[in-house]
N, C-alpha and C positions, 0 to 999 in steps of 0.2 A: 504494500500500500504506500509506503513512504516513497518508493521509486516513482510510482505513478503520480503522486502528488507533486514531486519535484518537477516532473515534466509539465504538469499543469501550471505550476508557478512560473516556470521558464516562459511558456507561451503567453500566459496572461500578463506577464510583465513586458510584453512586446513594446508597449508605448514608451518605455524608458529610453529607448533609442531614438525617439522622435518618430515622425510619420513619413519616412522616406517614400517617395512615389505617390503620396496621397494627392488626389485630384481636388481641384477647387470646387466649391459647391455651386448650386445654380445661381444665375445672375442676380436674382433678387435677394439672395442670402448674404449675410455679412461674411467677409473673408474668414477662412479658417485660421487658427493661430499659426504663427511661424513654427515649423518643426523644432528649431533650435530652442525657441522660447518655451515650448511645451515640454521639451526634454529637461530643461533646467528646472522648471517648476516641479516636474515629476521626481527628479533626483533629490531636490531639496525636501520635498514632502516625504519621500521614502526614508531619508536620514532622520527626520523628525519622528516618523511613525515607528521606526525600529526601537526608539526609546519609549514612546508612549505605549506601545503594545505590552510592555512589562507591567503595566498597571492593571492588566486584565487576566482573568482566569476563566476559561470557557469549558463547557461540556461538549465532547465530540462523540458522535456515534458513527461507527464504520459498519458497513454491510458489504460483504464480498460473496459473490455467487459464481461457482464454476459450473459451466454448462457443457453438454455434449454437442456434437456437430449438428444436431437437429434442434438445439435450443432448449432441451430438457435439463432440469436442474440435477446436477450430480452431487454438489456439496454447497452448503450455505453456512457462512460464519459471520458472527457479529461481535463487535467489541466496543465497549464504552470507556472513554478516557477523559482525564482532565488535561487541559492544554494551557501552557503558559510560556513566556519567553524570557530568556536570559541573554542580555547583550545582543538582541536581535536573532538569537538561535531558538528555534522551537523546541519545547520540552513536552513530552507526552507521558502521562502516568496512567497505566491501565487499571480500571476499576472492576470491570466485569467482562466475561467472554461467554458468548452464546447464551445470554440471559442469566448467567449465574455469577454472583459476586466471587471475587478471588478468595481462596482460602486464606487463613491467617499466615500460613507459610509462604504462599504465593505473594501475598501482600507485602510481607517483609522483604522478599527477594526483589519485588518491583520497586519498593521504596529505596532499597540499597542501590539499585541500578540508576534510578532517577537522581538520587543524591549525588552519585559519582559524576553523572553527566552534568548536573547543575554546577557542581564545584569546578569541573573542568572548564566550562564556558563562562564561569564567573571571572576568569582571567580575560581581560579585554583583548589581549594579543591573540590568544587561542580562538576566541570567538570571531575575531576579525579574519583569521585564516579561513574559518568555516564560511563566513558570509562572503568573503572574496571568492571562494570556490563556487558558491551559488551564483554569484554575479558573473563569473566566467561562463557558467552554463547558459545563463540568460543571453550573454553576448554572442555565444555560439549559435543560439537559435535565431537571434535577431538578425544576424548577418545573412541568413538564408531566406528571410521572409520580408514582405513588404505589405503596407496598408494602401488600399485603393478605394476610390469612390466615396470619399469622405463627405459627410453632411452633418448638420447640427439640428438638435431638437431640444425642447424644454421638457424636463421630466421632474416632477415633485419640486418645482421651483428652482431647479439647477439646470445649467447648460450642459448637455451631453453630446459628445461626438461619436458618430457611428462610422465604422470602416469595414470593408471586406479584407480578410487576411488571405494573401496569395503568396506563392513561392516567388523568390527573386529569380527571374529567368537568366540573369547574367552571372549568377553565383555558382561556383563549383564547390560542392560539399567536401569537407576533409575529415569529418568524424561522424559518429552515430547521431549526436544531437542535430547536426546540420542536415544530415540525410533524412532524419525524421521530419524536420521542418519543411523540407522541400516537397513532401507528398501530402501536405495538409492544406485544406481550404476551409474557410469559415468566416465568422463575423465577430467583431469586438465592439463594445461600447466603452467610452472613456469619460470620466468626469473632467470637464474642461478646466475648471479652476485648479484642481490638484494634479491632473494627469494620471489619476488612479484608474486602473481598469475596473469596470463595474460588472460586465458580463462578457464571457468569451465562450464561443461554441465552435469547435473545429472537428473535421472528419478527414480521414485519409482517403485519397482518391485513387490510389493504386497500391499494389503489393510492394513491400520493401524487404529485401533479404540482405543480411550482412554476413560475409564469409559463407555464402551458400546456404544461409539459414541456420548455421551452427551458433553464431554469436547472437544474432537477433533475427526475428521474423515478424513483420507487421503486415497484416492482410488488409485489403481494401475494405473500407467501412469502419475502421477503428475510430471511436468517437470519444471526445473529451468535452466536458462542460464545466466551467468554473464561474461562480458568482461571488462578488464581494459586496459588503454593505458598510455604510458609514455610521458609526456610533454618534450620539449627541455631541460628544466632545471633539468630533472630527477624526477620530481614529478609524481607519478602515480595517475590517476583518473579513476573512473568507468565511462565508456561511454555508457554501455548497460546493462540493467537487464530486463529479460523477463521470462515468464512462462505461464503454462496453466494446467488445470486439474480439478479435482473434490475434493475440500478440504474445511474443515470448522474447525475453532478453536474458540469456544465461539461465539462471534458476529463479529469476525474480518474477517473471510474468508466466501465467498459465493460459494455455489456449482456451478460447471460448469462455469469456468471463464478463461479468459486469460488476461495477462497484459504485457505492454511493457513500459519501461522507458528509454529514450535516453537523454544523457547529452552532450552538446556541447557549442560552442560559449564562451569558457572559456577565461576570461580576467585576465591578470596578473597585480597585483597592487603592488606598493612599500609599505613600512612600514607606509607611511603617507596616504595610501589609494588613491593615485593618480594613474590613469590608465597609464601604461607604454607600453601597446601593447597587441595585440590579440594573445593568445597562439595558436600555430599551432600543429595539431595532427601529431604524428609520424607515418608514414606509412611504 
């Protein structure tokens, strides 16, 4: 699940590189923002959000289903977790699996694992290495994709930019992330003020095999959808990540699967980790 979610984040963060190739809106519309300006707003907002996210703790529900070639369910697994951030790095503490709370022994082991990870990334230098790694993955995806057919709409009192996601026809892929990006088509909406992605929906348009299918295999129709929401204080959090298809990368993906991860019940804490209220979803 973590591998899939990292791919979702990489693609959803497409706007951080600006909107290369975006077309101007219709004549009667106001001009779209300059790509460089939008990029700078997005980067500045991301740096702020990385710190602000640490004031939140959320409840995450994962559902993963393995299917056979006819779409029949072979195995279904669920997991409930607490999610929080340390120096911009996501932490997940498992609370229950398949509808059953962890046993006391399992809870102790989970707490030990999360504590070790928390201590590790409490060091800013170590956390920065991890976030730099994530940013590199984003850059690899960005270079292989473009945004087209941009237009602006008003939604819930905010200005929202809409684009088609298309492969960059002049780009030659050099790694797995870039080759993945080059077979994806979809749509993305972006909050104009902050540059934050709101909704991203993409699907693979052709089969993709790496090393003859041994290293990775992605079949046509592989689908990913990610949605972010803004909390009342301006912090953006992902509340939905889902997908389905036939994909495999080493031992991480299983053929014929679908997954859904929902995040909610986010509690806002002060700097002293005292709960100060339940965060409300902006609708």
